[in-house]
C-alpha positions in Angstrom: 127.9 160.6 149.0 124.2 159.6 149.3 123.2 163.1 150.1 123.3 163.9 146.3 120.9 161.1 145.4 117.5 162.3 144.3 114.4 161.6 146.4 112.7 158.4 145.2 115.8 156.7 144.1 116.3 153.0 144.6 118.7 153.6 147.5 116.2 155.7 149.4 113.4 153.1 148.6 115.7 150.5 150.3 115.8 152.6 153.5 112.3 153.9 153.4 111.0 157.1 155.0 110.3 160.5 153.4 113.2 160.2 151.0 111.7 157.0 149.4 109.1 159.1 147.5 109.6 162.0 145.2 108.6 165.5 146.2 105.9 165.4 143.5 104.4 162.3 145.1 104.5 163.8 148.6 102.8 167.0 147.2 100.1 164.9 145.6 99.6 163.0 148.9 99.2 166.4 150.7 96.6 167.6 148.1 94.8 164.3 148.6 94.7 164.7 152.3 93.5 168.3 152.1 90.7 167.2 149.6 89.6 164.4 151.9 89.7 166.7 154.9 87.5 169.3 153.2 84.9 166.7 152.3 85.0 165.0 155.7 82.7 165.8 158.6 85.7 165.6 161.0 88.6 167.1 159.1 90.9 167.0 162.2 90.7 163.2 162.1 92.1 162.9 158.6 95.6 161.6 158.9 98.3 161.9 156.3 99.6 158.9 154.5 102.4 157.1 156.2 105.8 157.2 154.5 106.7 153.9 152.8 108.5 151.2 154.8 111.9 150.4 153.3 112.9 147.2 151.7 115.4 146.5 154.5 112.8 146.8 157.2 110.4 144.5 155.3 113.2 141.9 154.9 113.9 142.1 158.6 110.2 141.7 159.5 110.0 138.7 157.1 113.0 137.1 158.6 111.7 137.6 162.1 108.3 136.2 161.3 109.9 133.2 159.4 112.1 132.4 162.4 109.2 132.6 164.8 107.2 130.3 162.6 110.0 127.8 162.3 110.5 127.8 166.1 106.8 127.2 166.5 106.8 124.3 164.0 109.8 122.7 165.8 108.0 123.0 169.2 104.8 121.6 167.7 106.7 118.7 166.1 108.3 117.9 169.4 105.0 117.9 171.1 103.5 115.6 168.6 106.5 113.2 168.8 106.2 113.2 172.6 102.5 112.6 172.5 102.9 109.7 170.0 105.7 108.2 172.1 103.6 108.2 175.2 100.7 106.5 173.6 
């Protein structure tokens, strides 16, 4: 069912990757890369733009970072409480 959705639609933006951008955008990125490569002294070092990261992946990353920060805060709070109790 999703195979009929056009590139750059909200569903593909959610998942990320090459389908998250339109074909026109991808073409412009390739022209940009070629233009930069021609003007560069080391054209083989010019890399193409990475495809966008999906919303789902960004949410997962945010959740992971938040959980790690919360665990660190709890551990830090426990250390402070233990330190104040021993004083």
